[in-house]
Every structure is written in structure tokens, then in C-alpha cells.
BASE-455779 format. One record per residue (C-alpha): residue number from 1; residue in three letters; x, y, z. Coordinates in pm, 1 decimal. Example, Ala and Ser with C-alpha at 12.3 -4.5 7.8 and 13.67 -1.06 7.14 Angstrom:
nr, rest, u, v, w
1, Ala, 1230.0, -450.0, 780.0
2, Ser, 1367.0, -106.0, 714.0
END
This chain:
nr, rest, u, v, w
1, Met, -1243.1, 42.4, -955.6
2, Gly, -1364.8, 394.1, -919.2
3, Arg, -1280.9, 749.9, -1082.8
4, Ile, -940.0, 618.1, -1165.1
5, Thr, -863.5, 910.0, -1423.5
6, Thr, -1017.2, 1162.6, -1556.8
7, Arg, -953.8, 1447.0, -1802.0
8, Thr, -833.9, 1809.1, -1848.8
9, Pro, -732.9, 2037.3, -2098.1
10, Val, -397.1, 2178.0, -2068.1
11, Thr, -134.3, 2412.4, -2286.7
12, Arg, 147.7, 2208.9, -2376.4
13, Ile, 472.6, 2424.7, -2438.8
14, Ala, 752.6, 2238.2, -2675.4
15, Leu, 1073.4, 2410.6, -2721.2
16, Asn, 1316.7, 2257.5, -2946.7
17, Asp, 1633.6, 2437.1, -3094.0
18, Gly, 1470.2, 2764.0, -3043.8
19, Asp, 1116.6, 2716.3, -3164.4
20, Val, 841.8, 2716.4, -2946.7
21, Ala, 525.3, 2541.9, -3027.7
22, Val, 219.7, 2572.6, -2794.6
23, Arg, -68.6, 2392.4, -2840.1
24, Arg, -410.8, 2315.7, -2638.2
25, Arg, -426.9, 1917.1, -2547.4
26, Ala, -630.1, 1661.2, -2282.6
27, Asp, -443.9, 1571.6, -2068.4
28, Thr, -501.6, 1267.9, -1811.6
29, Leu, -456.8, 1264.2, -1459.9
30, Val, -502.3, 1071.1, -1153.5
31, Val, -764.0, 1099.4, -948.7
32, Glu, -676.6, 1201.9, -612.9
33, Glu, -1001.3, 1223.2, -343.3
34, Pro, -1073.2, 1158.8, 18.1
35, Leu, -1175.7, 824.5, 166.7
36, Glu, -1337.0, 829.5, 479.3
37, Ile, -1307.1, 525.1, 730.1
38, Arg, -1536.6, 459.0, 978.7
39, Ile, -1538.5, 183.0, 1241.7
40, Ala, -1924.0, 99.1, 1338.2
41, Gly, -2005.0, 430.2, 1236.9
42, Glu, -1707.5, 659.3, 1432.3
43, Pro, -1442.2, 812.0, 1198.7
44, Leu, -1121.2, 657.4, 1253.0
45, Thr, -890.4, 862.4, 990.9
46, Val, -976.7, 1049.3, 662.0
47, Thr, -660.2, 937.3, 367.9
48, Met, -599.1, 1100.7, 47.1
49, Arg, -619.9, 825.3, -185.4
50, Thr, -679.2, 687.4, -562.3
51, Pro, -1060.8, 519.3, -564.4
52, Gly, -1057.1, 192.1, -623.5
53, Asn, -978.1, -120.5, -419.0
54, Asp, -1126.1, 85.5, -80.1
55, Leu, -1151.8, -228.9, 107.1
56, Glu, -804.4, -411.2, 71.0
57, Leu, -716.0, 17.9, 139.7
58, Ala, -886.3, -25.3, 494.4
59, Ala, -812.6, -388.0, 530.7
60, Gly, -431.3, -321.0, 514.2
61, Phe, -442.0, 22.8, 680.5
62, Leu, -653.7, -155.7, 981.2
63, Val, -322.7, -411.0, 977.3
64, Ser, -96.5, -149.1, 1036.9
65, Glu, -255.4, 19.7, 1316.5
66, Gly, -269.3, -365.6, 1484.2
67, Val, -626.3, -311.9, 1494.9
68, Ile, -691.7, -662.9, 1294.3
69, Ser, -494.6, -1001.1, 1210.3
70, Thr, -726.8, -1155.4, 952.6
71, Ala, -1049.7, -1151.6, 752.9
72, Ala, -1291.4, -1285.1, 1002.3
73, Asp, -1203.1, -976.3, 1219.9
74, Leu, -1375.4, -798.5, 960.3
75, Arg, -1724.8, -877.1, 990.9
76, Ser, -1892.5, -659.7, 706.7
77, Ala, -1849.8, -352.5, 508.2
78, Ile, -2095.5, -68.8, 381.2
79, His, -1973.0, 178.6, 147.9
80, Cys, -2162.6, 523.6, 202.7
81, Gly, -2177.6, 872.9, 43.3
82, Gly, -1901.9, 1175.4, 144.2
83, Pro, -1980.8, 1472.0, 144.0
84, Gly, -1994.2, 1634.7, -215.5
85, Thr, -2058.5, 1312.9, -388.7
86, Gly, -2417.5, 1370.7, -447.9
87, Ala, -2520.5, 990.9, -303.9
88, Ala, -2846.9, 940.7, -129.7
89, Ala, -2818.9, 596.9, 7.8
90, Pro, -2540.4, 419.4, 158.1
91, Thr, -2491.3, 99.2, -126.6
92, Ser, -2397.8, -218.6, 99.4
93, Leu, -2068.2, -404.3, -1.6
94, Ser, -2096.6, -782.4, 46.5
95, Thr, -1993.6, -942.2, 369.4
96, Ile, -1614.4, -1017.9, 378.3
97, Gly, -1503.3, -1338.7, 304.1
98, Val, -1794.1, -1446.0, 124.9
99, Gly, -1836.6, -1192.2, -169.0
100, Pro, -1664.5, -961.8, -401.3
101, Ala, -1459.3, -686.6, -205.3
102, Glu, -1594.1, -426.8, -404.8
103, Pro, -1955.8, -363.6, -557.5
104, Ala, -2061.3, -498.8, -852.6
105, Thr, -2126.9, -126.6, -950.7
106, Ser, -1770.0, -12.9, -856.7
107, Ser, -1697.1, 148.4, -1162.7
108, Glu, -1994.1, 414.3, -1096.6
109, Asn, -1941.8, 492.7, -694.9
110, Thr, -1842.8, 786.9, -610.3
111, Tyr, -1858.7, 720.5, -303.2
112, Asn, -1595.0, 832.8, -31.5
113, Val, -1711.4, 700.5, 290.5
114, Leu, -1654.3, 329.2, 435.0
115, Asp, -1813.8, 222.2, 753.0
116, Ile, -1662.7, -109.0, 851.3
117, Ala, -1822.6, -376.3, 1134.6
118, Leu, -1593.4, -512.4, 1354.0
119, Ala, -1589.5, -905.1, 1483.0
120, Pro, -1794.7, -890.8, 1834.0
121, Glu, -1495.2, -1050.8, 1967.8
122, Leu, -1265.6, -758.4, 1917.4
123, Ala, -1239.2, -543.2, 2157.4
124, Pro, -1369.7, -169.5, 2125.1
125, Leu, -1177.5, 64.3, 1937.9
126, Val, -974.9, 297.6, 2157.4
127, Thr, -1003.4, 679.5, 2006.0
128, Asp, -647.8, 706.8, 2097.9
129, Ile, -517.5, 415.9, 1903.4
130, Ala, -690.4, 556.8, 1634.2
131, Arg, -582.6, 891.6, 1647.3
132, Asn, -830.7, 1041.3, 1383.4
133, Phe, -505.8, 1169.7, 1196.2
134, Tyr, -593.1, 1350.8, 884.6
135, Thr, -331.0, 1134.9, 599.1
136, Thr, -245.1, 1285.8, 280.0
137, Ser, -114.9, 1127.0, -44.0
138, Ser, 262.6, 1188.9, 42.0
139, Cys, 267.8, 1083.7, 430.5
140, Gly, 97.4, 784.9, 622.2
141, Val, 135.7, 774.4, 983.5
142, Cys, 406.5, 1023.6, 964.8
143, Gly, 618.4, 959.8, 1248.1
144, Thr, 277.2, 883.2, 1510.0
145, Ala, 458.4, 582.2, 1633.4
146, Ser, 796.1, 468.9, 1734.3
147, Ile, 1018.4, 161.9, 1719.9
148, Glu, 910.3, 44.7, 2090.8
149, Ala, 563.6, 96.8, 2003.0
150, Ile, 600.2, -126.3, 1697.0
151, Glu, 751.7, -431.2, 1843.7
152, Lys, 497.0, -460.9, 2155.2
153, Gln, 211.6, -433.0, 1877.6
154, Ser, 307.6, -642.1, 1563.8
155, Arg, 166.6, -1013.4, 1613.8
156, Tyr, 450.1, -1126.6, 1356.6
157, Asp, 841.9, -1220.3, 1420.4
158, Val, 1018.0, -1172.6, 1061.7
159, Gly, 1328.3, -1218.0, 1219.7
160, Thr, 1266.6, -1572.1, 1243.5
161, Asp, 1106.4, -1590.7, 891.0
162, Ala, 1367.7, -1830.5, 689.9
163, Ala, 1296.0, -1656.5, 343.6
164, Ala, 1602.9, -1623.3, 81.2
165, Val, 1577.0, -1447.5, -205.7
166, Asp, 1791.1, -1426.0, -498.5
167, Ala, 1987.4, -1113.0, -583.7
168, Thr, 1896.4, -1142.7, -1006.1
169, Met, 1578.8, -1213.9, -933.4
170, Leu, 1491.4, -910.4, -680.3
171, Ala, 1699.9, -695.6, -924.7
172, Gly, 1419.4, -777.7, -1189.3
173, Leu, 1155.1, -671.5, -912.6
174, Pro, 1115.3, -324.2, -1022.8
175, Asp, 1082.1, -419.9, -1400.9
176, Ala, 794.4, -657.0, -1319.0
177, Leu, 623.3, -379.1, -1098.0
178, Arg, 641.1, -99.3, -1390.5
179, Ala, 536.0, -382.1, -1589.9
180, Gly, 207.6, -353.1, -1414.6
181, Gln, 130.0, -32.8, -1393.5
182, Thr, -120.9, 19.8, -1634.7
183, Val, -237.4, 377.5, -1499.4
184, Phe, 43.5, 546.1, -1419.3
185, Asp, 156.5, 428.3, -1833.9
186, Lys, -179.0, 650.6, -1859.0
187, Thr, -104.2, 966.3, -1616.6
188, Gly, 271.2, 946.5, -1519.5
189, Gly, 151.2, 984.9, -1125.8
190, Leu, 102.5, 693.0, -951.9
191, His, 277.2, 448.6, -711.6
192, Ala, 311.1, 121.0, -683.7
193, Ala, 345.8, -200.4, -449.3
194, Ala, 325.2, -531.2, -501.3
195, Leu, 372.7, -906.8, -363.1
196, Phe, 619.1, -1113.8, -515.1
197, Asp, 701.9, -1507.9, -385.2
198, Ala, 1027.4, -1458.1, -277.4
199, Ala, 1120.6, -1869.6, -427.8
200, Ser, 1015.2, -1789.8, -728.5
201, Gly, 961.5, -1428.9, -801.4
202, Glu, 521.4, -1545.0, -829.3
203, Leu, 386.5, -1190.2, -878.9
204, Leu, 82.2, -1227.9, -610.5
205, Val, -96.8, -836.8, -624.5
206, Leu, 42.6, -526.3, -724.6
207, Arg, -197.7, -171.4, -686.6
208, Glu, -147.7, 138.0, -778.1
209, Asp, -206.6, 489.1, -585.2
210, Val, -139.6, 828.1, -578.0
211, Gly, 12.1, 746.2, -188.5
212, Arg, 322.2, 494.2, -126.1
213, His, 121.4, 362.9, 192.7
214, Asn, -182.9, 357.2, 74.2
215, Ala, -52.8, 149.7, -246.5
216, Val, 83.8, -145.0, 26.2
217, Asp, -235.7, -118.1, 224.4
218, Lys, -392.4, -237.1, -86.0
219, Val, -148.4, -517.4, -100.9
220, Ile, -157.1, -586.5, 243.9
221, Gly, -548.0, -540.4, 271.5
222, Trp, -569.3, -799.7, -42.9
223, Ala, -402.9, -1058.1, 139.8
224, Val, -561.7, -1018.5, 488.9
225, Leu, -879.2, -1118.3, 276.9
226, Glu, -734.7, -1370.7, 109.4
227, Asp, -644.3, -1501.3, 434.7
228, Arg, -285.0, -1483.0, 377.3
229, Leu, -106.1, -1313.6, 687.6
230, Pro, 178.9, -1349.5, 791.1
231, Leu, 299.0, -1286.1, 452.0
232, Ser, 618.4, -1538.4, 503.8
233, Gly, 851.6, -1612.4, 257.4
234, Ile, 718.1, -1274.4, 28.7
235, Val, 916.2, -977.7, -110.9
236, Leu, 698.0, -651.9, -91.0
237, Gln, 801.6, -424.2, -384.4
238, Val, 758.7, -32.8, -364.4
239, Ser, 814.3, 187.7, -710.2
240, Gly, 987.5, 482.4, -430.3
241, Arg, 1193.3, 543.6, -111.3
242, Ala, 1143.0, 346.9, 203.4
243, Ser, 1047.9, 561.1, 460.4
244, Phe, 984.5, 440.5, 801.3
245, Glu, 596.4, 386.9, 750.6
246, Leu, 664.8, 157.0, 478.0
247, Val, 862.9, -46.3, 708.7
248, Gln, 643.3, -95.0, 1023.5
249, Lys, 351.3, -176.1, 723.6
250, Ala, 562.2, -450.2, 630.6
251, Val, 672.3, -600.8, 995.2
252, Met, 295.4, -562.4, 1090.1
253, Ala, 224.0, -748.7, 791.0
254, Gly, 435.2, -1018.4, 839.7
255, Ile, 688.8, -946.8, 539.4
256, Pro, 1042.0, -1016.0, 586.5
257, Ile, 1183.8, -873.9, 309.4
258, Leu, 1108.7, -498.8, 193.0
259, Ser, 1270.5, -383.6, -158.0
260, Ala, 1245.6, -9.5, -311.5
261, Val, 1399.6, 184.3, -609.7
262, Ser, 1499.8, 438.4, -423.4
263, Ala, 1682.5, 499.4, -106.1
264, Pro, 1542.6, 434.7, 259.7
265, Ser, 1542.1, 675.1, 561.0
266, Ser, 1732.6, 619.0, 831.5
267, Leu, 1454.5, 583.9, 1086.8
268, Ala, 1330.8, 312.4, 835.7
269, Val, 1670.3, 142.8, 859.8
270, Glu, 1704.0, 134.4, 1247.6
271, Leu, 1337.4, -56.0, 1235.3
272, Ala, 1477.4, -242.7, 951.3
273, Ala, 1715.4, -399.6, 1176.8
274, Ala, 1541.7, -409.1, 1520.9
275, Ser, 1256.2, -616.8, 1321.5
276, Gly, 1504.7, -860.2, 1173.3
277, Leu, 1355.5, -715.8, 800.0
278, Thr, 1528.7, -768.6, 508.2
279, Leu, 1528.5, -405.2, 363.7
280, Val, 1675.8, -329.0, 35.1
281, Gly, 1705.6, 25.9, -166.9
282, Phe, 1824.4, 129.5, -487.6
283, Val, 1710.9, -162.8, -658.3
284, Arg, 1831.9, -41.1, -1021.8
285, Gly, 1950.2, -255.1, -1323.7
286, Ser, 2203.9, -497.9, -1161.7
287, Ser, 2279.7, -324.5, -833.5
288, Met, 2084.7, -277.9, -483.6
289, Asn, 2236.2, -195.9, -160.9
290, Val, 2078.6, -377.5, 138.7
291, Tyr, 2082.4, -205.7, 456.5
292, Ala, 1930.4, -477.4, 695.6
293, Arg, 1991.5, -848.7, 736.4
294, Pro, 2165.9, -912.8, 378.2
295, Asp, 2208.4, -1297.1, 450.8
296, Arg, 1859.6, -1361.8, 330.2
297, Val, 1988.3, -1196.0, -13.6
298, Arg, 2167.2, -1499.2, -205.7
299, Val, 2434.3, -1392.6, -421.8
300, Thr, 2610.5, -1628.5, -664.5
301, Ala, 2909.5, -1522.9, -777.3
302, Ala, 3228.7, -1380.5, -518.9
303, Val, 3118.2, -1086.5, -322.9
304, Arg, 3395.6, -830.2, -330.5
END
């Protein structure tokens, strides 16, 4: 899965009732490195991410941009050595839909460029659509799209999805997400996203990344490679806040319910309401706030 963590020496200072303890120790950090995504050799975007599941990340990003919608839209992908990696030659990934999504030697992979070939029947990618933007680990599309643009681009109408989720089950999803964050346990420095079946609560896939938008792209990319789009009847659970970009990604993938442990932004709520997506925030313990389409959240007790 690439270089997910690294060790570094730190000076630990502990203050306890007037006593001070200072010692040197090793600490585990999450790795953050750039990934350049190319289409047919042309640079598309650079994102700061935690290495691993790069093909899923790229596929999810392309869904969010309205470029692809199925695994058949992707013909092949090549992992190349980026600047500073010391790689002398590209490493070929298996043809998408035929073999594994990552090379067999991915644990030793230090490549930071992924070159994707789209299916020949797809229209050539327009540079203005691609935008060639730089993405930090804290910011995804960062205000580059309007609600109107998203409504025109999305291939799926999440407003007509008949999904419903029990409030009690929804309240338990953050704990289920946290239980699967194995790298967070080591570093304390990762976001996570997961897809759950709204009816049964079954965990379908979970991914961690230093960027919350990357974690979402990875789970959506997994769904693309599994030919599961649109993600009808699915809850997207995220570990942080619900921003406009995360709502946008959910709408583009056909996800009807987005649940977050923290707050949504005003524009996220506006987009959710306009798109018919159920947006839930502050899902903590036994309470939650439903900001859009509350009819999908079932409650068994009287509502006060």
C-alpha cells in the first residue's frame, strides 16, 4: 500500500503537577506525498495524499469531475516514478477490471505519478474542465464549482433514491468507522471515509488518508472499479466536517446519504437540499443534526 507511515525522533515534554519530564523517543507519522494524475500523458492535477490505493483515488476524483462513471471508462493505468523518487522506469499496473488495482510490489512502490488511459469512445478531456489545479491535503475542489454546474454534471438523481436509514444505526457508524482506522491508531493524523449499506449497516469499504477529500475519492474509486455506481442505498460516513466538496462528491457518485461527525458548511447544506441528498452532521453519541432530507432518517420514538 505504499509508504503509509514513517518514524521520526521527537522530544517529548510531559508536565505533571509541577514535575517536568523530558525525553527523546521515536514517533510514528502519517506520510504525505504528492500524487500527479495524468490523462494520456497530460498532467491533470496534483494532490497531496497518503500513498496507497492511488488508482482508487484517481478513479474517484474522475467521477467527481464528471469524466467517468464506470470501470469500463478506464482502459489502463501506469504508475511512473515522479521527481525525487529515484525511479528509473515506469511500473505498469494491471488493466483495470482484469487484475488487482495495485501492483503486486506496491509495498515497495515509491512512485508519485499515475498516468491513466481513458476508453477511446470517451470525449477528449478538456483542459478547462481539468483545471490543472493543485490540491492540498486540507482542500479538494476548493470552490471551483457552483451548485448549478454540479446539477448539470451529475449523472445520477440522488433525490429519487428510496434509501432510508435507522437513526440508531446511523448513530453507531462513527464508532464503526473509528474501529477500522488502523493507521490512525498509530499516527493520530488521518481522516477516514467509509461506505455502509443503509438497510443493513454492513461496512462495504473504508479508506484513510491525510486529506478528507482523498479518503472520499478512494472509497468512491473502489466503487467505480467494482462497477457499483450509482451508489444507491448507501451511506457515506466521514470522520470530519461535511464541506461543499464532500457533498458534491457524494452527489456525483449517486450517494443519497452523507453522515459526518462534525459540522457542515452553509454551502454544503444548500447543495444537499438542492440535490435531494440527506445530510447529517454532529453524529456523536446518541444525537445528530439532520440538515437536509430528514425523511430518510427513521426514528422509532416520538419526535420532540
